C-alpha positions as CSV (number, residue, x, y, z in Angstrom):
1,M,57.8,-5.9,22.3
2,I,58.8,-10.2,23.9
3,T,61.2,-12.0,22.4
4,N,61.0,-16.0,22.7
5,Y,63.2,-19.0,21.5
6,G,61.8,-22.2,21.0
7,I,62.1,-25.2,18.8
8,E,59.8,-26.8,16.1
9,W,59.6,-30.3,15.2
10,A,58.9,-31.3,11.4
11,P,59.7,-34.7,11.1
12,L,60.6,-36.3,7.6
13,L,58.7,-39.5,8.5
14,P,55.7,-39.8,10.6
15,W,56.3,-39.4,14.4
16,S,55.2,-43.3,14.8
17,V,58.6,-44.4,12.7
18,V,60.7,-42.2,14.3
19,Y,59.4,-43.3,17.7
20,L,60.0,-46.9,16.5
21,V,63.6,-46.2,15.5
22,I,64.1,-44.6,18.6
23,G,62.8,-47.6,20.4
24,L,65.2,-50.0,18.4
25,S,68.0,-48.0,18.9
26,L,67.6,-47.5,22.6
27,A,67.2,-51.4,22.9
28,T,70.1,-52.1,20.6
29,L,72.4,-49.7,22.7
30,L,71.2,-51.1,26.1
31,G,72.2,-54.6,24.8
32,L,75.6,-53.3,23.7
33,L,76.4,-51.4,26.9
34,V,75.3,-54.6,28.9
35,L,77.8,-56.7,27.0
36,K,80.3,-54.0,27.1
37,S,80.5,-54.4,23.5
38,K,83.5,-51.9,21.9
39,G,82.2,-48.8,20.0
40,S,79.3,-48.8,21.6
41,L,79.7,-44.9,22.3
42,F,80.2,-44.2,18.5
43,R,77.2,-46.1,17.7
44,S,75.2,-44.9,20.2
45,S,76.3,-41.3,18.7
46,F,75.8,-42.1,15.2
47,I,72.4,-43.6,15.6
48,A,71.5,-40.2,17.9
49,L,72.4,-38.0,14.9
50,I,70.1,-40.1,12.4
51,T,67.5,-39.7,14.5
52,L,67.9,-36.2,15.1
53,F,68.3,-35.8,11.3
54,I,64.9,-38.0,10.9
55,A,63.2,-35.4,13.5
56,N,64.4,-32.7,11.5
57,P,64.2,-29.9,14.2
58,T,64.2,-26.0,13.7
59,L,65.2,-23.4,15.9
60,H,62.9,-20.4,15.6
61,E,62.9,-16.9,17.2
62,K,59.1,-16.0,18.6
63,I,58.3,-12.2,18.7
64,S,55.1,-11.0,19.9
65,E,54.1,-7.7,20.1
66,P,50.8,-6.4,21.8
67,L,47.9,-4.8,19.5
68,P,46.2,-1.5,20.3
69,E,42.8,-1.2,21.9
70,L,40.2,-0.7,19.9
71,I,37.4,2.3,20.1
72,I,34.4,2.2,18.1
73,A,32.5,5.3,16.6
74,V,29.1,5.5,15.9
75,V,27.9,8.4,13.7
76,D,24.4,9.0,13.1
77,N,23.6,10.2,9.7
78,S,20.2,10.1,9.6
79,P,17.9,12.6,8.3
80,S,17.1,14.1,11.8
81,M,20.4,14.8,11.9
82,T,20.4,17.3,8.9
83,Y,18.5,19.4,11.4
84,D,20.3,23.0,12.9
85,Q,23.4,22.6,13.2
86,R,23.7,18.8,14.3
87,R,25.5,17.5,11.3
88,R,28.5,19.9,12.2
89,Q,28.5,19.2,15.3
90,A,28.6,15.2,14.9
91,S,31.4,16.3,12.2
92,D,33.1,18.2,14.6
93,A,33.0,15.9,17.7
94,L,34.5,12.9,15.3
95,S,37.1,14.8,13.9
96,D,38.2,15.7,17.7
97,L,37.6,12.3,18.8
98,H,40.3,11.0,15.8
99,A,42.8,13.9,17.3
100,Q,42.8,12.4,20.8
101,V,42.7,8.8,19.5
102,N,46.1,9.4,17.1
103,K,47.9,10.9,19.7
104,R,48.3,7.3,21.5
105,S,49.7,4.6,20.0
106,D,47.7,2.0,22.1
107,L,44.5,3.0,20.7
108,V,42.8,2.8,17.3
109,L,39.4,4.0,16.5
110,K,36.9,2.4,14.1
111,T,34.5,4.6,12.6
112,I,30.5,3.4,12.0
113,S,28.5,5.1,10.1
114,V,24.4,4.8,10.4
115,S,21.9,6.1,7.9
116,G,18.7,5.5,9.3
117,T,15.2,5.7,7.1
118,E,11.9,7.6,7.3
119,E,10.2,4.5,7.8
120,Q,12.2,2.2,9.7
121,G,14.0,4.9,12.3
122,T,17.7,5.0,12.9
123,N,19.1,1.6,14.1
124,I,22.6,2.0,15.6
125,F,22.7,-0.8,17.5
126,A,21.8,-3.2,14.6
127,N,24.8,-1.9,12.9
128,I,27.6,-2.8,15.3
129,N,28.4,-6.2,13.5
130,L,32.0,-7.4,15.7
131,T,34.4,-10.4,15.1
132,Q,35.4,-12.3,17.8
133,E,39.0,-10.6,17.9
134,E,37.1,-7.2,17.9
135,K,35.5,-7.6,20.7
136,S,38.5,-9.1,22.8
137,R,40.5,-6.0,21.9
138,L,37.4,-3.7,22.1
139,S,37.8,-1.0,25.5
140,G,34.8,1.3,24.7
141,V,31.9,2.9,22.0
142,V,31.1,6.2,21.5
143,F,28.1,7.4,19.9
144,I,27.3,10.5,18.5
145,T,24.0,11.1,17.7
146,D,21.0,13.1,18.0
147,G,19.2,11.0,20.2
148,L,16.7,9.6,18.3
149,V,17.3,5.8,18.5
150,H,14.8,3.1,17.7
151,D,16.5,-0.1,18.5
152,I,17.8,0.6,21.7
153,P,17.9,-3.0,23.3
154,A,16.9,-4.0,27.0
155,S,20.5,-5.3,27.7
156,L,24.1,-5.7,25.5
157,A,23.6,-9.4,25.9
158,E,21.3,-8.6,22.8
159,T,24.1,-6.7,20.9
160,D,27.7,-7.6,19.9
161,I,28.9,-5.5,22.7
162,P,30.6,-7.0,25.5
163,D,28.9,-6.3,29.4
164,E,32.4,-4.8,30.7
165,V,32.6,-2.0,27.8
166,P,31.9,1.6,28.6
167,L,29.4,3.0,26.4
168,H,29.8,6.9,25.8
169,L,27.1,9.2,24.3
170,L,28.0,12.6,22.8
171,L,24.8,14.5,22.0
172,A,24.6,16.9,19.1
173,G,21.7,19.7,18.9
174,D,20.8,22.6,20.7
175,P,19.3,21.7,24.3
176,Q,17.7,25.0,24.6
177,R,16.0,25.3,21.4
178,Q,12.3,24.7,21.4
179,D,10.0,22.0,19.2
180,R,6.7,21.1,18.5
181,R,5.8,17.2,17.1
182,L,2.4,16.2,16.5
183,I,1.6,12.8,17.9
184,I,-1.4,10.6,16.9
185,E,-2.4,8.1,19.7
186,Q,-5.2,6.6,18.2
187,A,-6.3,6.6,14.3
188,P,-9.5,4.3,13.3
189,A,-8.1,1.9,10.7
190,F,-11.9,1.7,9.0
191,S,-15.2,3.4,9.4
192,I,-18.4,3.0,8.3
193,I,-20.2,5.4,5.9
194,G,-22.0,8.2,7.5
195,Q,-20.7,7.3,10.9
196,T,-18.5,8.8,12.7
197,A,-15.5,8.1,14.0
198,K,-12.8,9.3,16.8
199,L,-9.5,10.6,16.3
200,T,-6.9,11.0,19.2
201,Y,-3.8,13.1,19.2
202,R,-1.8,15.3,21.4
203,I,0.7,18.0,20.8
204,V,4.0,17.8,22.4
205,D,6.2,20.9,23.1
206,D,9.8,20.7,23.6
207,N,11.5,23.9,25.5
208,A,8.6,25.9,24.8
209,D,8.3,29.3,26.3
210,N,4.9,29.0,27.1
211,L,3.1,25.5,27.7
212,S,-0.3,26.9,28.7
213,L,-1.3,28.4,25.1
214,P,-3.6,26.2,22.9
215,A,-2.4,25.4,19.4
216,W,-4.5,26.1,16.0
217,V,-4.7,22.3,14.4
218,T,-6.0,21.6,11.0
219,L,-7.3,18.8,9.9
220,R,-7.2,17.9,6.1
221,Q,-9.7,15.0,4.0
222,N,-8.0,14.0,1.1
223,G,-6.2,17.3,0.4
224,E,-9.1,19.4,1.4
225,K,-9.4,21.6,4.5
226,V,-12.2,20.0,6.9
227,S,-11.5,21.9,10.2
228,E,-9.2,24.3,12.0
229,T,-9.3,23.6,15.8
230,Q,-7.9,25.3,19.0
231,V,-6.1,22.2,20.7
232,P,-4.5,22.2,24.4
233,V,-1.1,21.3,24.3
234,G,-0.1,18.6,26.0
235,V,-3.1,16.7,26.5
236,P,-4.8,14.0,24.4
237,F,-7.3,15.5,22.3
238,T,-10.3,13.4,20.5
239,Q,-11.9,14.8,17.2
240,E,-14.6,13.1,15.1
241,L,-14.2,12.1,11.4
242,L,-17.1,11.7,8.8
243,L,-16.4,9.5,5.8
244,E,-18.3,9.4,3.1
245,N,-16.9,7.8,0.4
246,R,-16.1,3.9,0.2
247,G,-11.9,2.9,0.3
248,L,-9.3,4.9,1.4
249,T,-9.2,8.1,2.7
250,T,-6.3,10.6,3.5
251,F,-6.1,12.7,6.6
252,D,-3.6,15.2,6.8
253,L,-3.2,16.8,10.6
254,S,-1.0,20.0,10.7
255,V,-0.1,21.8,13.7
256,E,1.0,25.9,13.7
257,P,4.6,26.3,14.4
258,L,6.2,27.4,17.3
259,P,8.6,30.9,16.5
260,D,12.1,29.9,15.5
261,E,11.4,25.8,15.8
262,I,14.1,23.4,15.3
263,T,12.1,21.9,12.5
264,E,8.1,21.9,11.5
265,I,8.6,18.4,9.8
266,N,7.4,16.8,12.8
267,N,4.1,19.4,13.0
268,R,2.6,17.1,10.6
269,A,0.9,13.5,10.9
270,I,-0.7,11.8,7.9
271,F,-3.1,8.3,8.4
272,E,-5.6,6.4,6.1
273,T,-8.7,5.1,7.0
274,N,-10.8,2.7,5.0
275,G,-14.2,3.6,4.5
276,V,-17.4,0.6,4.4
277,R,-20.7,0.6,3.7
278,D,-22.9,-1.1,6.3
279,R,-25.3,-1.9,4.3
280,L,-26.1,-1.6,0.6
281,K,-29.7,-0.7,-0.5
282,V,-30.6,-1.3,-3.9
283,L,-34.2,-1.1,-5.2
284,L,-34.7,-2.9,-8.4
285,I,-37.9,-2.3,-10.4
286,S,-38.9,-4.7,-13.3
287,G,-41.3,-3.7,-15.5
288,E,-42.8,-7.2,-16.8
289,P,-41.8,-11.0,-15.8
290,H,-39.0,-11.8,-18.5
291,P,-36.5,-14.8,-18.4
292,G,-33.8,-12.2,-17.0
293,E,-35.5,-10.9,-13.7
294,R,-34.5,-13.7,-11.8
295,A,-30.7,-13.3,-13.1
296,W,-30.9,-9.9,-11.3
297,R,-32.6,-10.8,-8.1
298,N,-29.8,-13.7,-7.7
299,I,-26.7,-11.8,-8.1
300,L,-27.9,-8.9,-6.2
301,K,-28.8,-11.2,-3.3
302,A,-25.8,-13.4,-3.5
303,D,-24.1,-10.1,-1.6
304,P,-24.9,-10.6,1.9
305,S,-24.0,-6.8,2.3
306,V,-26.7,-6.2,-0.2
307,D,-30.3,-5.4,1.2
308,L,-32.6,-5.7,-2.1
309,I,-35.9,-4.5,-2.6
310,H,-37.4,-5.8,-5.8
311,F,-40.9,-4.7,-7.5
312,T,-42.3,-6.6,-10.7
313,I,-44.8,-5.1,-12.3
314,L,-47.0,-8.1,-12.8
315,R,-50.5,-6.3,-13.7
316,H,-50.5,-3.2,-15.9
317,P,-53.5,-1.0,-14.4
318,Q,-55.2,-0.6,-17.7
319,K,-55.2,-4.3,-18.3
320,Q,-59.4,-5.4,-18.0
321,D,-59.5,-8.8,-17.8
322,G,-62.8,-9.2,-15.8
323,T,-60.8,-10.6,-12.4
324,P,-62.9,-9.4,-9.2
325,I,-60.8,-7.0,-7.2
326,R,-61.5,-9.5,-3.8
327,E,-59.4,-12.3,-6.0
328,L,-56.8,-10.1,-6.3
329,S,-53.8,-10.7,-4.1
330,L,-51.3,-8.3,-5.5
331,I,-50.2,-5.2,-3.0
332,A,-50.2,-1.9,-3.8
333,F,-47.1,-0.3,-5.4
334,P,-45.5,2.0,-2.5
335,I,-44.6,4.6,-4.9
336,H,-44.9,7.8,-2.3
337,E,-42.9,5.6,0.1
338,L,-40.3,4.5,-2.4
339,F,-39.8,7.9,-4.5
340,E,-40.5,10.5,-2.0
341,V,-40.0,9.7,1.6
342,K,-37.0,7.0,1.6
343,L,-35.6,8.0,-2.0
344,A,-32.2,9.0,-0.3
345,D,-31.7,5.9,1.3
346,F,-31.1,4.1,-1.8
347,D,-27.4,3.5,-3.1
348,L,-28.4,2.4,-6.3
349,I,-31.7,2.4,-8.6
350,I,-32.1,-0.2,-11.2
351,F,-35.1,0.1,-13.8
352,D,-35.4,-3.0,-15.9
353,Q,-37.1,-3.2,-18.9
354,Y,-39.6,-0.8,-17.1
355,Q,-41.7,1.6,-19.5
356,R,-44.0,4.5,-18.6
357,Q,-47.2,2.6,-17.5
358,G,-49.2,4.9,-15.4
359,F,-47.6,3.8,-11.8
360,L,-45.2,6.9,-11.5
361,P,-46.2,10.2,-11.8
362,S,-44.0,12.5,-13.8
363,H,-43.2,14.5,-10.3
364,Y,-41.6,11.0,-8.9
365,L,-39.2,10.4,-12.0
366,T,-38.3,14.4,-11.2
367,N,-37.0,13.1,-7.8
368,I,-34.8,10.2,-9.3
369,V,-33.5,13.2,-11.3
370,R,-32.5,15.4,-8.2
371,Y,-31.5,12.1,-6.3
372,V,-29.1,11.1,-8.9
373,E,-27.8,15.2,-9.5
374,Q,-26.9,15.2,-5.7
375,G,-25.2,11.5,-5.6
376,G,-27.2,9.2,-6.3
377,A,-27.1,6.0,-8.5
378,L,-29.2,4.7,-11.6
379,L,-29.0,1.7,-13.9
380,E,-31.1,1.5,-16.6
381,V,-31.7,-1.9,-18.5
382,G,-33.6,-1.6,-21.7
383,G,-35.6,-4.0,-23.3
384,P,-38.2,-3.5,-26.5
385,G,-40.1,-0.8,-24.4
386,Y,-37.5,1.4,-24.5
387,A,-37.6,1.9,-28.2
388,S,-41.4,2.7,-27.9
389,P,-43.2,5.8,-27.5
390,A,-43.6,4.8,-23.5
391,S,-39.7,4.9,-23.2
392,L,-38.4,6.6,-20.0
393,Y,-36.2,8.6,-22.3
394,N,-39.5,10.2,-22.8
395,T,-39.7,11.3,-19.4
396,S,-37.6,13.4,-17.1
397,L,-35.0,10.5,-16.7
398,G,-34.1,11.4,-20.5
399,T,-32.1,14.6,-19.2
400,M,-29.6,12.4,-17.6
401,L,-29.7,8.8,-19.9
402,P,-26.8,8.8,-22.2
403,A,-28.4,6.7,-25.1
404,E,-31.0,8.2,-27.1
405,P,-33.6,5.2,-28.8
406,L,-33.7,5.7,-32.7
407,G,-37.1,3.9,-32.2
408,T,-36.0,0.6,-33.5
409,I,-34.6,-2.8,-32.2
410,S,-31.9,-5.1,-34.0
411,E,-32.9,-8.6,-33.6
412,T,-29.7,-10.4,-34.8
413,A,-26.8,-12.3,-33.4
414,F,-24.1,-10.4,-32.1
415,H,-21.4,-10.7,-29.7
416,P,-20.9,-8.1,-27.3
417,L,-17.1,-6.3,-27.9
418,V,-15.6,-4.1,-25.2
419,T,-14.6,-0.6,-27.3
420,E,-10.9,0.7,-27.0
421,L,-12.0,3.2,-24.3
422,G,-13.4,-0.1,-22.5
423,L,-10.1,-1.9,-22.8
424,R,-9.5,1.3,-20.4
425,H,-12.4,1.9,-18.5
426,P,-11.8,-0.3,-15.0
427,V,-15.5,-1.6,-15.2
428,T,-15.2,-3.5,-18.7
429,A,-11.2,-3.7,-18.8
430,S,-9.5,-7.3,-18.3
431,L,-13.5,-8.7,-18.4
432,P,-12.6,-13.0,-19.0
433,D,-12.4,-14.1,-21.9
434,A,-13.1,-10.7,-23.7
435,N,-11.8,-9.1,-27.0
436,T,-8.2,-7.4,-26.6
437,D,-7.9,-5.7,-29.7
438,N,-10.7,-4.9,-32.8
439,I,-9.6,-8.3,-34.6
440,Q,-9.7,-10.9,-32.1
441,P,-13.4,-11.9,-31.0
442,P,-14.5,-12.7,-27.7
443,T,-15.1,-16.2,-26.5
444,W,-18.1,-15.7,-24.5
445,G,-21.7,-16.2,-26.1
446,R,-23.9,-13.9,-28.1
447,W,-26.8,-11.9,-27.7
448,F,-29.7,-11.8,-30.2
449,R,-31.6,-8.7,-29.3
450,Q,-30.5,-5.0,-29.0
451,V,-32.3,-1.3,-28.9
452,D,-30.6,0.8,-31.6
453,T,-29.4,3.8,-29.8
454,D,-27.2,7.0,-30.2
455,T,-25.2,8.6,-27.6
456,L,-25.4,11.7,-26.5
457,S,-23.1,11.7,-23.8
458,G,-20.8,9.4,-21.5
459,W,-18.4,6.9,-22.4
460,T,-19.5,3.7,-24.6
461,V,-17.4,1.1,-23.0
462,M,-19.2,-1.7,-24.9
463,T,-21.0,-2.4,-28.6
464,G,-23.2,-5.0,-29.7
465,A,-25.4,-5.1,-33.0
466,K,-24.2,-2.7,-35.9
467,A,-21.1,-1.6,-33.9
468,Q,-24.0,0.4,-31.5
469,P,-23.7,1.3,-27.7
470,L,-24.4,-1.7,-25.7
471,L,-22.9,-0.1,-22.3
472,V,-22.5,3.4,-21.3
473,L,-21.4,5.0,-18.7
474,D,-22.0,8.4,-17.6
475,H,-21.4,11.3,-14.5
476,F,-24.7,13.3,-13.9
477,G,-23.7,15.7,-11.2
478,K,-22.8,14.5,-8.5
479,G,-24.2,11.2,-9.0
480,R,-23.5,8.5,-11.7
481,V,-25.6,6.7,-14.9
482,A,-25.1,3.3,-16.9
483,Q,-27.5,2.3,-19.7
484,I,-27.4,-1.6,-20.6
485,T,-29.4,-1.5,-24.4
486,S,-30.1,-5.3,-24.4
487,D,-32.2,-7.4,-22.1
488,H,-30.0,-10.5,-22.6
489,I,-27.1,-10.2,-20.3
490,W,-29.3,-13.1,-18.6
491,L,-28.1,-15.7,-21.6
492,W,-24.3,-15.5,-20.0
493,G,-25.6,-16.5,-16.8
494,R,-27.4,-19.3,-18.5
495,N,-24.7,-20.7,-20.3
496,V,-26.0,-19.8,-24.0
497,E,-22.8,-20.5,-25.9
498,G,-20.3,-20.9,-23.6
499,G,-21.8,-18.2,-21.2
500,G,-20.2,-15.0,-20.6
501,P,-18.9,-12.9,-17.3
502,Q,-22.6,-11.8,-16.1
503,T,-21.8,-11.9,-12.7
504,E,-18.4,-10.3,-12.8
505,L,-19.6,-7.6,-15.1
506,I,-22.9,-6.8,-12.9
507,R,-20.6,-6.7,-9.7
508,R,-18.0,-4.0,-11.1
509,L,-21.2,-1.9,-12.6
510,A,-22.6,-1.9,-9.5
511,H,-19.9,-0.9,-7.3
512,W,-18.7,1.8,-10.2
513,L,-22.2,3.3,-10.1
514,M,-21.6,3.3,-6.0
515,K,-18.6,5.1,-6.7
516,E,-16.0,2.3,-5.4
517,P,-12.8,3.8,-5.7
518,E,-10.8,1.0,-7.3
519,L,-13.5,1.4,-10.5
520,D,-13.1,4.9,-10.8
521,E,-11.8,5.8,-14.4
522,E,-9.7,8.6,-12.9
523,Q,-7.5,7.9,-10.5
524,L,-4.4,9.0,-8.5
525,K,-2.2,7.3,-6.0
526,A,1.0,7.1,-4.4
527,S,2.9,5.1,-2.2
528,L,5.9,5.1,0.1
529,S,8.0,1.9,0.3
530,N,11.8,1.7,1.1
531,N,12.6,5.6,0.4
532,R,11.2,5.3,-3.0
533,L,7.8,7.3,-4.2
534,T,5.3,5.3,-6.1
535,V,2.8,7.0,-8.4
536,H,0.3,5.1,-9.9
537,R,-2.0,7.4,-12.2
538,Q,-5.0,5.6,-13.9
539,S,-7.2,7.0,-17.0
540,L,-8.9,7.1,-19.8
541,S,-7.1,9.5,-21.5
542,D,-3.7,8.2,-23.8
543,T,-2.1,11.6,-23.5
544,P,1.1,11.9,-21.4
545,V,0.8,14.1,-18.5
546,E,3.1,15.9,-16.0
547,L,2.4,15.9,-12.6
548,T,3.5,18.7,-10.3
549,V,5.2,16.9,-6.7
550,E,5.9,19.2,-4.1
551,S,8.7,17.7,-1.3
552,P,8.7,18.1,2.2
553,S,10.6,21.2,2.1
554,G,8.9,23.0,-0.5
555,E,10.5,21.8,-3.7
556,I,8.3,21.5,-6.5
557,F,9.3,19.9,-9.6
558,S,7.6,18.0,-12.4
559,L,6.9,14.3,-12.9
560,P,6.3,13.4,-16.7
561,L,4.0,10.0,-17.2
562,E,3.4,8.0,-19.9
563,P,-0.1,6.0,-20.1
564,G,0.4,2.3,-20.7
565,S,-2.3,0.5,-23.1
566,N,-4.2,-0.1,-20.2
567,G,-4.6,3.3,-19.0
568,L,-2.4,2.8,-16.2
569,A,0.7,4.6,-15.9
570,I,3.6,3.9,-12.9
571,K,6.6,5.9,-12.2
572,T,9.1,5.8,-9.0
573,I,11.4,8.4,-7.7
574,E,13.5,8.5,-4.8
575,A,12.1,10.1,-2.2
576,T,15.6,11.4,0.0
577,E,13.7,14.0,2.2
578,P,12.0,12.8,5.4
579,G,7.9,14.2,6.3
580,V,5.0,14.1,4.6
């Protein structure tokens, strides 16, 4: 303790006034002394007292006491500290540090707790924020952690810690315990469907008894086991991946654990790869020339990723008009090459107002049925011929076409309406200017002809004249089938009565047929952000469901989901555990 005495001045008037009074007083006294006037000493004393009174001095005593030096303890409470006995060891170390500091009066301890996350890791240095006064008193920093720190700076100049301050590390954990980690070194961000992509990963064993033994690694694709491979430990291993569907595909890698391992959470790794198509091959067969034929061609050709093969039947085989064969410039219809040799190469087949005309033998139509059943896609756009005896429904294709013709045609004006089910289906949900319920009509233009049908299967997402099925979607085997029971969709493209979303509807329809994941009617997705797990479920059903959620530690619990009006249910929960 240090004691000092001093005088503080708090003048009653500004110092300029005080200095002026002192100057005038000194001049007056000097004149009196020169003239040897009587009473000059008394007058001098009186003026000095008045000046002292105006200056208002105060006698004070300063007592200063040195502050204790500051010790900072940074305690790691990240998820990795829950393994083994690390958290207990850290708690014991902090208690012992408190006891040591409390024995000394010249030290004080400040504790900073750091909670890391699965996504951002453990950022210890970013959590040390010191005032200028704390920096001047700081004499040491003690880190109590397991060593998994993700923001170690290049130098202390990048932190709030002064350069001359010593750093100490109390490392939690058992250095003799073995642990295995699976590290993905290179994963493909995207891959072309049908072509292989390469994945490179490495197995790291810490303190393992035998590093030469290979380990079994299991690869799962969207939850299904793809392969199980013996992989050498410690060296990069490359494995080929094959994507079959467009969109995000989730891959899950897991390696067998070591005996008595610290934790098995880092024995798994997960990543997503986006599947893209190189080229989309579409076969369009128009049964006859008609005004809407060019609309289909223009829409499909507008997409640069689409390879379109378009055939139009211009001349019926039975047509006899006397034209000499040598004057006909029509090419022969390559039915064998299209429907036998290269049928499986097409992603989508479209029959536009096609009816039996003798071009396609029945076994070629049977090939199309087999093609769809094995994962292909078929779109049938029906004109008046679909209601005739020559309808495609009366061929082998009828086994998979969901709309059965009644043999009649409605030629009345009608507004295409999205059904209640269609308001939930991604193909027709949120179409521009559509009806949002059964009362408010759409603002798009009308159509004027439709084949009368009855649906035997599938989902009717749009209706037309007399509330009959207009757009029907269905699954057949591993493939998909869609039917439009009117040939007037081209009126929307010509802006008749204001037109309608022709391009958008055909685009969605074609992508749904080719199994675009974002247009699936049944979807379940999950995303993790800021330790919160968000689940999205798209469904045509409006029945509440319960999901089964399994945490990384193996805990299983139920998660109720209430679907919304558009078929989308969203639920967010806290993700309190690290891992996959």
